[in-house]
Structure formats: structure tokens, C-alpha cells
mmCIF file as Biopython writes it, N, C-alpha, C and O atoms, coordinates in Angstrom:
data_model
#
loop_
_atom_site.group_PDB
_atom_site.id
_atom_site.type_symbol
_atom_site.label_atom_id
_atom_site.label_alt_id
_atom_site.label_comp_id
_atom_site.label_asym_id
_atom_site.label_entity_id
_atom_site.label_seq_id
_atom_site.pdbx_PDB_ins_code
_atom_site.Cartn_x
_atom_site.Cartn_y
_atom_site.Cartn_z
_atom_site.occupancy
_atom_site.B_iso_or_equiv
_atom_site.auth_seq_id
_atom_site.auth_asym_id
_atom_site.pdbx_PDB_model_num
ATOM 1   N N  . MET A ? 1  ? 149.434 96.972  141.484 1.0 0.0 1  A 1 
ATOM 2   C CA . MET A ? 1  ? 148.643 97.154  140.276 1.0 0.0 1  A 1 
ATOM 3   C C  . MET A ? 1  ? 149.449 98.008  139.296 1.0 0.0 1  A 1 
ATOM 4   O O  . MET A ? 1  ? 150.003 99.040  139.674 1.0 0.0 1  A 1 
ATOM 5   N N  . THR A ? 2  ? 149.510 97.572  138.039 1.0 0.0 2  A 1 
ATOM 6   C CA . THR A ? 2  ? 150.239 98.338  137.032 1.0 0.0 2  A 1 
ATOM 7   C C  . THR A ? 2  ? 149.326 99.398  136.428 1.0 0.0 2  A 1 
ATOM 8   O O  . THR A ? 2  ? 148.139 99.459  136.747 1.0 0.0 2  A 1 
ATOM 9   N N  . ASN A ? 3  ? 149.879 100.225 135.563 1.0 0.0 3  A 1 
ATOM 10  C CA . ASN A ? 3  ? 149.102 101.293 134.939 1.0 0.0 3  A 1 
ATOM 11  C C  . ASN A ? 3  ? 147.943 100.766 134.103 1.0 0.0 3  A 1 
ATOM 12  O O  . ASN A ? 3  ? 146.906 101.422 134.007 1.0 0.0 3  A 1 
ATOM 13  N N  . ASP A ? 4  ? 148.102 99.596  133.498 1.0 0.0 4  A 1 
ATOM 14  C CA . ASP A ? 4  ? 147.060 99.045  132.634 1.0 0.0 4  A 1 
ATOM 15  C C  . ASP A ? 4  ? 146.023 98.214  133.385 1.0 0.0 4  A 1 
ATOM 16  O O  . ASP A ? 4  ? 145.002 97.843  132.807 1.0 0.0 4  A 1 
ATOM 17  N N  . ASP A ? 5  ? 146.262 97.919  134.641 1.0 0.0 5  A 1 
ATOM 18  C CA . ASP A ? 5  ? 145.338 97.060  135.380 1.0 0.0 5  A 1 
ATOM 19  C C  . ASP A ? 5  ? 143.943 97.651  135.500 1.0 0.0 5  A 1 
ATOM 20  O O  . ASP A ? 5  ? 142.971 96.897  135.550 1.0 0.0 5  A 1 
ATOM 21  N N  . HIS A ? 6  ? 143.810 98.952  135.546 1.0 0.0 6  A 1 
ATOM 22  C CA . HIS A ? 6  ? 142.486 99.549  135.698 1.0 0.0 6  A 1 
ATOM 23  C C  . HIS A ? 6  ? 141.620 99.333  134.463 1.0 0.0 6  A 1 
ATOM 24  O O  . HIS A ? 6  ? 140.398 99.458  134.542 1.0 0.0 6  A 1 
ATOM 25  N N  . ARG A ? 7  ? 142.223 99.014  133.335 1.0 0.0 7  A 1 
ATOM 26  C CA . ARG A ? 7  ? 141.461 98.772  132.118 1.0 0.0 7  A 1 
ATOM 27  C C  . ARG A ? 7  ? 141.129 97.304  131.922 1.0 0.0 7  A 1 
ATOM 28  O O  . ARG A ? 7  ? 140.289 96.969  131.087 1.0 0.0 7  A 1 
ATOM 29  N N  . ARG A ? 8  ? 141.754 96.445  132.656 1.0 0.0 8  A 1 
ATOM 30  C CA . ARG A ? 8  ? 141.518 95.006  132.501 1.0 0.0 8  A 1 
ATOM 31  C C  . ARG A ? 8  ? 140.312 94.573  133.321 1.0 0.0 8  A 1 
ATOM 32  O O  . ARG A ? 8  ? 140.057 95.114  134.397 1.0 0.0 8  A 1 
ATOM 33  N N  . PRO A ? 9  ? 139.574 93.599  132.813 1.0 0.0 9  A 1 
ATOM 34  C CA . PRO A ? 9  ? 138.520 93.010  133.644 1.0 0.0 9  A 1 
ATOM 35  C C  . PRO A ? 9  ? 139.155 92.353  134.871 1.0 0.0 9  A 1 
ATOM 36  O O  . PRO A ? 9  ? 140.289 91.879  134.805 1.0 0.0 9  A 1 
ATOM 37  N N  . SER A ? 10 ? 138.440 92.327  135.967 1.0 0.0 10 A 1 
ATOM 38  C CA . SER A ? 10 ? 139.001 91.781  137.198 1.0 0.0 10 A 1 
ATOM 39  C C  . SER A ? 10 ? 139.428 90.328  137.040 1.0 0.0 10 A 1 
ATOM 40  O O  . SER A ? 10 ? 140.362 89.888  137.709 1.0 0.0 10 A 1 
ATOM 41  N N  . SER A ? 11 ? 138.761 89.573  136.166 1.0 0.0 11 A 1 
ATOM 42  C CA . SER A ? 11 ? 139.129 88.172  135.977 1.0 0.0 11 A 1 
ATOM 43  C C  . SER A ? 11 ? 140.505 88.028  135.340 1.0 0.0 11 A 1 
ATOM 44  O O  . SER A ? 11 ? 141.124 86.971  135.458 1.0 0.0 11 A 1 
ATOM 45  N N  . CYS A ? 12 ? 140.996 89.061  134.669 1.0 0.0 12 A 1 
ATOM 46  C CA . CYS A ? 12 ? 142.288 88.991  133.999 1.0 0.0 12 A 1 
ATOM 47  C C  . CYS A ? 12 ? 143.414 89.555  134.859 1.0 0.0 12 A 1 
ATOM 48  O O  . CYS A ? 12 ? 144.583 89.261  134.607 1.0 0.0 12 A 1 
ATOM 49  N N  . ARG A ? 13 ? 143.094 90.340  135.846 1.0 0.0 13 A 1 
ATOM 50  C CA . ARG A ? 13 ? 144.135 90.991  136.630 1.0 0.0 13 A 1 
ATOM 51  C C  . ARG A ? 13 ? 144.999 89.987  137.377 1.0 0.0 13 A 1 
ATOM 52  O O  . ARG A ? 13 ? 146.225 90.100  137.391 1.0 0.0 13 A 1 
ATOM 53  N N  . SER A ? 14 ? 144.359 89.012  137.995 1.0 0.0 14 A 1 
ATOM 54  C CA . SER A ? 14 ? 145.130 88.069  138.796 1.0 0.0 14 A 1 
ATOM 55  C C  . SER A ? 14 ? 145.982 87.144  137.931 1.0 0.0 14 A 1 
ATOM 56  O O  . SER A ? 14 ? 147.069 86.739  138.344 1.0 0.0 14 A 1 
ATOM 57  N N  . ALA A ? 15 ? 145.501 86.809  136.745 1.0 0.0 15 A 1 
ATOM 58  C CA . ALA A ? 15 ? 146.242 85.894  135.876 1.0 0.0 15 A 1 
ATOM 59  C C  . ALA A ? 15 ? 147.410 86.600  135.186 1.0 0.0 15 A 1 
ATOM 60  O O  . ALA A ? 15 ? 148.361 85.947  134.756 1.0 0.0 15 A 1 
ATOM 61  N N  . GLY A ? 16 ? 147.342 87.921  135.078 1.0 0.0 16 A 1 
ATOM 62  C CA . GLY A ? 16 ? 148.405 88.652  134.427 1.0 0.0 16 A 1 
ATOM 63  C C  . GLY A ? 16 ? 148.326 88.611  132.908 1.0 0.0 16 A 1 
ATOM 64  O O  . GLY A ? 16 ? 149.286 88.973  132.229 1.0 0.0 16 A 1 
ATOM 65  N N  . THR A ? 17 ? 147.205 88.178  132.374 1.0 0.0 17 A 1 
ATOM 66  C CA . THR A ? 17 ? 147.015 88.136  130.930 1.0 0.0 17 A 1 
ATOM 67  C C  . THR A ? 17 ? 145.731 88.862  130.582 1.0 0.0 17 A 1 
ATOM 68  O O  . THR A ? 17 ? 144.867 89.076  131.432 1.0 0.0 17 A 1 
ATOM 69  N N  . TRP A ? 18 ? 145.626 89.228  129.337 1.0 0.0 18 A 1 
ATOM 70  C CA . TRP A ? 18 ? 144.413 89.916  128.885 1.0 0.0 18 A 1 
ATOM 71  C C  . TRP A ? 18 ? 143.311 88.923  128.549 1.0 0.0 18 A 1 
ATOM 72  O O  . TRP A ? 18 ? 142.136 89.290  128.585 1.0 0.0 18 A 1 
ATOM 73  N N  . GLY A ? 19 ? 143.638 87.709  128.233 1.0 0.0 19 A 1 
ATOM 74  C CA . GLY A ? 19 ? 142.637 86.685  127.964 1.0 0.0 19 A 1 
ATOM 75  C C  . GLY A ? 19 ? 142.235 86.615  126.510 1.0 0.0 19 A 1 
ATOM 76  O O  . GLY A ? 19 ? 142.559 87.504  125.723 1.0 0.0 19 A 1 
ATOM 77  N N  . PRO A ? 20 ? 141.526 85.550  126.151 1.0 0.0 20 A 1 
ATOM 78  C CA . PRO A ? 20 ? 141.172 85.315  124.750 1.0 0.0 20 A 1 
ATOM 79  C C  . PRO A ? 20 ? 140.208 86.351  124.188 1.0 0.0 20 A 1 
ATOM 80  O O  . PRO A ? 20 ? 140.291 86.663  123.000 1.0 0.0 20 A 1 
ATOM 81  N N  . SER A ? 21 ? 139.293 86.899  124.990 1.0 0.0 21 A 1 
ATOM 82  C CA . SER A ? 21 ? 138.355 87.879  124.455 1.0 0.0 21 A 1 
ATOM 83  C C  . SER A ? 21 ? 139.083 89.146  124.025 1.0 0.0 21 A 1 
ATOM 84  O O  . SER A ? 21 ? 138.683 89.789  123.055 1.0 0.0 21 A 1 
ATOM 85  N N  . PHE A ? 22 ? 140.141 89.509  124.733 1.0 0.0 22 A 1 
ATOM 86  C CA . PHE A ? 22 ? 140.928 90.677  124.336 1.0 0.0 22 A 1 
ATOM 87  C C  . PHE A ? 22 ? 141.625 90.406  123.010 1.0 0.0 22 A 1 
ATOM 88  O O  . PHE A ? 22 ? 141.697 91.287  122.153 1.0 0.0 22 A 1 
ATOM 89  N N  . GLU A ? 23 ? 142.139 89.193  122.837 1.0 0.0 23 A 1 
ATOM 90  C CA . GLU A ? 23 ? 142.811 88.844  121.587 1.0 0.0 23 A 1 
ATOM 91  C C  . GLU A ? 23 ? 141.843 88.915  120.414 1.0 0.0 23 A 1 
ATOM 92  O O  . GLU A ? 23 ? 142.213 89.380  119.336 1.0 0.0 23 A 1 
ATOM 93  N N  . VAL A ? 24 ? 140.624 88.467  120.608 1.0 0.0 24 A 1 
ATOM 94  C CA . VAL A ? 24 ? 139.615 88.530  119.550 1.0 0.0 24 A 1 
ATOM 95  C C  . VAL A ? 24 ? 139.307 89.989  119.226 1.0 0.0 24 A 1 
ATOM 96  O O  . VAL A ? 24 ? 139.241 90.364  118.055 1.0 0.0 24 A 1 
ATOM 97  N N  . ALA A ? 25 ? 139.122 90.801  120.241 1.0 0.0 25 A 1 
ATOM 98  C CA . ALA A ? 25 ? 138.827 92.223  120.030 1.0 0.0 25 A 1 
ATOM 99  C C  . ALA A ? 25 ? 139.993 92.919  119.335 1.0 0.0 25 A 1 
ATOM 100 O O  . ALA A ? 25 ? 139.783 93.739  118.442 1.0 0.0 25 A 1 
ATOM 101 N N  . ARG A ? 26 ? 141.205 92.600  119.735 1.0 0.0 26 A 1 
ATOM 102 C CA . ARG A ? 26 ? 142.384 93.210  119.114 1.0 0.0 26 A 1 
ATOM 103 C C  . ARG A ? 26 ? 142.501 92.796  117.654 1.0 0.0 26 A 1 
ATOM 104 O O  . ARG A ? 26 ? 142.829 93.616  116.796 1.0 0.0 26 A 1 
ATOM 105 N N  . SER A ? 27 ? 142.233 91.523  117.373 1.0 0.0 27 A 1 
ATOM 106 C CA . SER A ? 27 ? 142.270 91.045  115.986 1.0 0.0 27 A 1 
ATOM 107 C C  . SER A ? 27 ? 141.201 91.731  115.146 1.0 0.0 27 A 1 
ATOM 108 O O  . SER A ? 27 ? 141.455 92.117  114.005 1.0 0.0 27 A 1 
ATOM 109 N N  . ALA A ? 28 ? 140.007 91.882  115.708 1.0 0.0 28 A 1 
ATOM 110 C CA . ALA A ? 28 ? 138.922 92.559  114.991 1.0 0.0 28 A 1 
ATOM 111 C C  . ALA A ? 28 ? 139.280 94.014  114.732 1.0 0.0 28 A 1 
ATOM 112 O O  . ALA A ? 28 ? 139.014 94.534  113.648 1.0 0.0 28 A 1 
ATOM 113 N N  . TYR A ? 29 ? 139.874 94.669  115.707 1.0 0.0 29 A 1 
ATOM 114 C CA . TYR A ? 29 ? 140.287 96.063  115.548 1.0 0.0 29 A 1 
ATOM 115 C C  . TYR A ? 29 ? 141.312 96.195  114.417 1.0 0.0 29 A 1 
ATOM 116 O O  . TYR A ? 29 ? 141.202 97.079  113.568 1.0 0.0 29 A 1 
ATOM 117 N N  . LYS A ? 30 ? 142.305 95.305  114.418 1.0 0.0 30 A 1 
ATOM 118 C CA . LYS A ? 30 ? 143.340 95.351  113.378 1.0 0.0 30 A 1 
ATOM 119 C C  . LYS A ? 30 ? 142.737 95.067  112.002 1.0 0.0 30 A 1 
ATOM 120 O O  . LYS A ? 30 ? 143.095 95.717  111.020 1.0 0.0 30 A 1 
ATOM 121 N N  . PHE A ? 31 ? 141.822 94.098  111.932 1.0 0.0 31 A 1 
ATOM 122 C CA . PHE A ? 31 ? 141.170 93.764  110.674 1.0 0.0 31 A 1 
ATOM 123 C C  . PHE A ? 31 ? 140.415 94.970  110.130 1.0 0.0 31 A 1 
ATOM 124 O O  . PHE A ? 31 ? 140.554 95.319  108.958 1.0 0.0 31 A 1 
ATOM 125 N N  . LEU A ? 32 ? 139.615 95.606  110.983 1.0 0.0 32 A 1 
ATOM 126 C CA . LEU A ? 32 ? 138.840 96.761  110.546 1.0 0.0 32 A 1 
ATOM 127 C C  . LEU A ? 32 ? 139.728 97.944  110.183 1.0 0.0 32 A 1 
ATOM 128 O O  . LEU A ? 32 ? 139.434 98.674  109.237 1.0 0.0 32 A 1 
ATOM 129 N N  . ARG A ? 33 ? 140.808 98.138  110.925 1.0 0.0 33 A 1 
ATOM 130 C CA . ARG A ? 33 ? 141.752 99.205  110.615 1.0 0.0 33 A 1 
ATOM 131 C C  . ARG A ? 33 ? 142.355 98.988  109.230 1.0 0.0 33 A 1 
ATOM 132 O O  . ARG A ? 33 ? 142.476 99.927  108.443 1.0 0.0 33 A 1 
ATOM 133 N N  . ASN A ? 34 ? 142.732 97.744  108.938 1.0 0.0 34 A 1 
ATOM 134 C CA . ASN A ? 34 ? 143.315 97.420  107.642 1.0 0.0 34 A 1 
ATOM 135 C C  . ASN A ? 34 ? 142.305 97.573  106.506 1.0 0.0 34 A 1 
ATOM 136 O O  . ASN A ? 34 ? 142.649 98.049  105.424 1.0 0.0 34 A 1 
ATOM 137 N N  . LYS A ? 35 ? 141.056 97.166  106.755 1.0 0.0 35 A 1 
ATOM 138 C CA . LYS A ? 35 ? 140.015 97.303  105.740 1.0 0.0 35 A 1 
ATOM 139 C C  . LYS A ? 35 ? 139.736 98.778  105.451 1.0 0.0 35 A 1 
ATOM 140 O O  . LYS A ? 35 ? 139.514 99.155  104.300 1.0 0.0 35 A 1 
ATOM 141 N N  . LYS A ? 36 ? 139.748 99.601  106.482 1.0 0.0 36 A 1 
ATOM 142 C CA . LYS A ? 36 ? 139.536 101.036 106.289 1.0 0.0 36 A 1 
ATOM 143 C C  . LYS A ? 36 ? 140.651 101.620 105.429 1.0 0.0 36 A 1 
ATOM 144 O O  . LYS A ? 36 ? 140.388 102.439 104.549 1.0 0.0 36 A 1 
ATOM 145 N N  . GLN A ? 37 ? 141.880 101.211 105.672 1.0 0.0 37 A 1 
ATOM 146 C CA . GLN A ? 37 ? 143.010 101.680 104.876 1.0 0.0 37 A 1 
ATOM 147 C C  . GLN A ? 37 ? 142.872 101.208 103.427 1.0 0.0 37 A 1 
ATOM 148 O O  . GLN A ? 37 ? 143.118 101.978 102.498 1.0 0.0 37 A 1 
ATOM 149 N N  . GLU A ? 38 ? 142.481 99.945  103.231 1.0 0.0 38 A 1 
ATOM 150 C CA . GLU A ? 38 ? 142.269 99.428  101.878 1.0 0.0 38 A 1 
ATOM 151 C C  . GLU A ? 38 ? 141.197 100.230 101.154 1.0 0.0 38 A 1 
ATOM 152 O O  . GLU A ? 38 ? 141.349 100.564 99.978  1.0 0.0 38 A 1 
ATOM 153 N N  . TRP A ? 39 ? 140.108 100.539 101.864 1.0 0.0 39 A 1 
ATOM 154 C CA . TRP A ? 39 ? 139.003 101.276 101.261 1.0 0.0 39 A 1 
ATOM 155 C C  . TRP A ? 39 ? 139.457 102.677 100.860 1.0 0.0 39 A 1 
ATOM 156 O O  . TRP A ? 39 ? 139.099 103.150 99.781  1.0 0.0 39 A 1 
ATOM 157 N N  . GLU A ? 40 ? 140.231 103.342 101.697 1.0 0.0 40 A 1 
ATOM 158 C CA . GLU A ? 40 ? 140.733 104.678 101.376 1.0 0.0 40 A 1 
ATOM 159 C C  . GLU A ? 40 ? 141.623 104.641 100.136 1.0 0.0 40 A 1 
ATOM 160 O O  . GLU A ? 40 ? 141.549 105.532 99.290  1.0 0.0 40 A 1 
ATOM 161 N N  . GLU A ? 41 ? 142.457 103.622 100.027 1.0 0.0 41 A 1 
ATOM 162 C CA . GLU A ? 41 ? 143.308 103.476 98.844  1.0 0.0 41 A 1 
ATOM 163 C C  . GLU A ? 41 ? 142.470 103.199 97.601  1.0 0.0 41 A 1 
ATOM 164 O O  . GLU A ? 41 ? 142.750 103.730 96.526  1.0 0.0 41 A 1 
ATOM 165 N N  . TYR A ? 42 ? 141.444 102.368 97.750  1.0 0.0 42 A 1 
ATOM 166 C CA . TYR A ? 42 ? 140.568 102.033 96.633  1.0 0.0 42 A 1 
ATOM 167 C C  . TYR A ? 42 ? 139.805 103.277 96.167  1.0 0.0 42 A 1 
ATOM 168 O O  . TYR A ? 42 ? 139.694 103.526 94.967  1.0 0.0 42 A 1 
ATOM 169 N N  . ARG A ? 43 ? 139.288 104.044 97.108  1.0 0.0 43 A 1 
ATOM 170 C CA . ARG A ? 43 ? 138.520 105.249 96.775  1.0 0.0 43 A 1 
ATOM 171 C C  . ARG A ? 43 ? 139.355 106.277 96.030  1.0 0.0 43 A 1 
ATOM 172 O O  . ARG A ? 43 ? 138.822 107.054 95.238  1.0 0.0 43 A 1 
ATOM 173 N N  . SER A ? 44 ? 140.649 106.287 96.276  1.0 0.0 44 A 1 
ATOM 174 C CA . SER A ? 44 ? 141.500 107.288 95.645  1.0 0.0 44 A 1 
ATOM 175 C C  . SER A ? 44 ? 141.832 106.949 94.192  1.0 0.0 44 A 1 
ATOM 176 O O  . SER A ? 44 ? 142.381 107.782 93.471  1.0 0.0 44 A 1 
ATOM 177 N N  . GLU A ? 45 ? 141.505 105.742 93.765  1.0 0.0 45 A 1 
ATOM 178 C CA . GLU A ? 45 ? 141.749 105.330 92.387  1.0 0.0 45 A 1 
ATOM 179 C C  . GLU A ? 45 ? 140.636 105.868 91.478  1.0 0.0 45 A 1 
ATOM 180 O O  . GLU A ? 45 ? 139.459 105.800 91.830  1.0 0.0 45 A 1 
ATOM 181 N N  . VAL A ? 46 ? 141.003 106.392 90.334  1.0 0.0 46 A 1 
ATOM 182 C CA . VAL A ? 46 ? 140.033 106.831 89.332  1.0 0.0 46 A 1 
ATOM 183 C C  . VAL A ? 46 ? 140.158 105.888 88.148  1.0 0.0 46 A 1 
ATOM 184 O O  . VAL A ? 46 ? 141.224 105.753 87.547  1.0 0.0 46 A 1 
ATOM 185 N N  . THR A ? 47 ? 139.049 105.239 87.827  1.0 0.0 47 A 1 
ATOM 186 C CA . THR A ? 47 ? 139.075 104.267 86.738  1.0 0.0 47 A 1 
ATOM 187 C C  . THR A ? 47 ? 138.901 104.951 85.387  1.0 0.0 47 A 1 
ATOM 188 O O  . THR A ? 47 ? 138.469 106.100 85.304  1.0 0.0 47 A 1 
ATOM 189 N N  . ALA A ? 48 ? 139.244 104.225 84.344  1.0 0.0 48 A 1 
ATOM 190 C CA . ALA A ? 48 ? 139.065 104.738 82.987  1.0 0.0 48 A 1 
ATOM 191 C C  . ALA A ? 48 ? 137.585 105.002 82.711  1.0 0.0 48 A 1 
ATOM 192 O O  . ALA A ? 48 ? 137.235 105.982 82.054  1.0 0.0 48 A 1 
ATOM 193 N N  . PHE A ? 49 ? 136.726 104.129 83.213  1.0 0.0 49 A 1 
ATOM 194 C CA . PHE A ? 49 ? 135.284 104.319 83.042  1.0 0.0 49 A 1 
ATOM 195 C C  . PHE A ? 49 ? 134.827 105.627 83.675  1.0 0.0 49 A 1 
ATOM 196 O O  . PHE A ? 49 ? 134.058 106.375 83.071  1.0 0.0 49 A 1 
ATOM 197 N N  . GLU A ? 50 ? 135.294 105.906 84.882  1.0 0.0 50 A 1 
ATOM 198 C CA . GLU A ? 50 ? 134.899 107.146 85.561  1.0 0.0 50 A 1 
ATOM 199 C C  . GLU A ? 50 ? 135.371 108.371 84.791  1.0 0.0 50 A 1 
ATOM 200 O O  . GLU A ? 50 ? 134.639 109.351 84.654  1.0 0.0 50 A 1 
ATOM 201 N N  . LEU A ? 51 ? 136.596 108.309 84.293  1.0 0.0 51 A 1 
ATOM 202 C CA . LEU A ? 51 ? 137.104 109.436 83.510  1.0 0.0 51 A 1 
ATOM 203 C C  . LEU A ? 51 ? 136.258 109.666 82.250  1.0 0.0 51 A 1 
ATOM 204 O O  . LEU A ? 51 ? 135.915 110.802 81.919  1.0 0.0 51 A 1 
ATOM 205 N N  . LYS A ? 52 ? 135.931 108.581 81.561  1.0 0.0 52 A 1 
ATOM 206 C CA . LYS A ? 52 ? 135.165 108.691 80.326  1.0 0.0 52 A 1 
ATOM 207 C C  . LYS A ? 52 ? 133.731 109.149 80.590  1.0 0.0 52 A 1 
ATOM 208 O O  . LYS A ? 52 ? 133.201 109.996 79.870  1.0 0.0 52 A 1 
ATOM 209 N N  . ALA A ? 53 ? 133.114 108.592 81.613  1.0 0.0 53 A 1 
ATOM 210 C CA . ALA A ? 53 ? 131.699 108.868 81.878  1.0 0.0 53 A 1 
ATOM 211 C C  . ALA A ? 53 ? 131.474 110.184 82.612  1.0 0.0 53 A 1 
ATOM 212 O O  . ALA A ? 53 ? 130.479 110.865 82.362  1.0 0.0 53 A 1 
ATOM 213 N N  . LEU A ? 54 ? 132.370 110.548 83.503  1.0 0.0 54 A 1 
ATOM 214 C CA . LEU A ? 54 ? 132.104 111.690 84.373  1.0 0.0 54 A 1 
ATOM 215 C C  . LEU A ? 54 ? 132.884 112.948 84.035  1.0 0.0 54 A 1 
ATOM 216 O O  . LEU A ? 54 ? 132.430 114.047 84.350  1.0 0.0 54 A 1 
ATOM 217 N N  . LEU A ? 55 ? 134.014 112.825 83.418  1.0 0.0 55 A 1 
ATOM 218 C CA . LEU A ? 55 ? 134.836 114.012 83.124  1.0 0.0 55 A 1 
ATOM 219 C C  . LEU A ? 55 ? 134.120 115.001 82.207  1.0 0.0 55 A 1 
ATOM 220 O O  . LEU A ? 55 ? 134.212 116.206 82.445  1.0 0.0 55 A 1 
ATOM 221 N N  . PRO A ? 56 ? 133.417 114.551 81.177  1.0 0.0 56 A 1 
ATOM 222 C CA . PRO A ? 56 ? 132.698 115.518 80.328  1.0 0.0 56 A 1 
ATOM 223 C C  . PRO A ? 56 ? 131.642 116.317 81.097  1.0 0.0 56 A 1 
ATOM 224 O O  . PRO A ? 56 ? 131.319 117.438 80.703  1.0 0.0 56 A 1 
ATOM 225 N N  . VAL A ? 57 ? 131.114 115.777 82.154  1.0 0.0 57 A 1 
ATOM 226 C CA . VAL A ? 57 ? 130.093 116.474 82.954  1.0 0.0 57 A 1 
ATOM 227 C C  . VAL A ? 57 ? 130.691 117.685 83.645  1.0 0.0 57 A 1 
ATOM 228 O O  . VAL A ? 57 ? 130.019 118.703 83.815  1.0 0.0 57 A 1 
ATOM 229 N N  . LEU A ? 58 ? 131.945 117.581 84.043  1.0 0.0 58 A 1 
ATOM 230 C CA . LEU A ? 58 ? 132.589 118.694 84.725  1.0 0.0 58 A 1 
ATOM 231 C C  . LEU A ? 58 ? 132.846 119.792 83.733  1.0 0.0 58 A 1 
ATOM 232 O O  . LEU A ? 58 ? 133.387 120.837 84.094  1.0 0.0 58 A 1 
#
């Protein structure tokens, strides 16, 4: 048994692959990670409208 075998479902251990459900989960994880990064970049942008509408309030 390798170091990663304890994390694999028993159905995947004998085949030596993680299986399609792992690939789907990994793809979903990467997608969400990328979306979170996009959102952080988007949030850091200050638009001209925000400057005009909100700066006088400060």
C-alpha cells in the first residue's frame, strides 16, 4: 500500500487509479479555485462610478 492508498476508496486501490469521480471532484475544485481568484481580482477593481458616487461620502 502506498502513502496515498489510505485516502482512496477501496474500489480504486486495486485498479491503481483514482477513477472518474475523483477527476470530476478535482475539476470542480480547480474550477472553484479559479473562480475565487477571479472574484478577488474583480473585487479589487474600483470603477469610475464607485469613485464618483462613493468618494465624496468619505
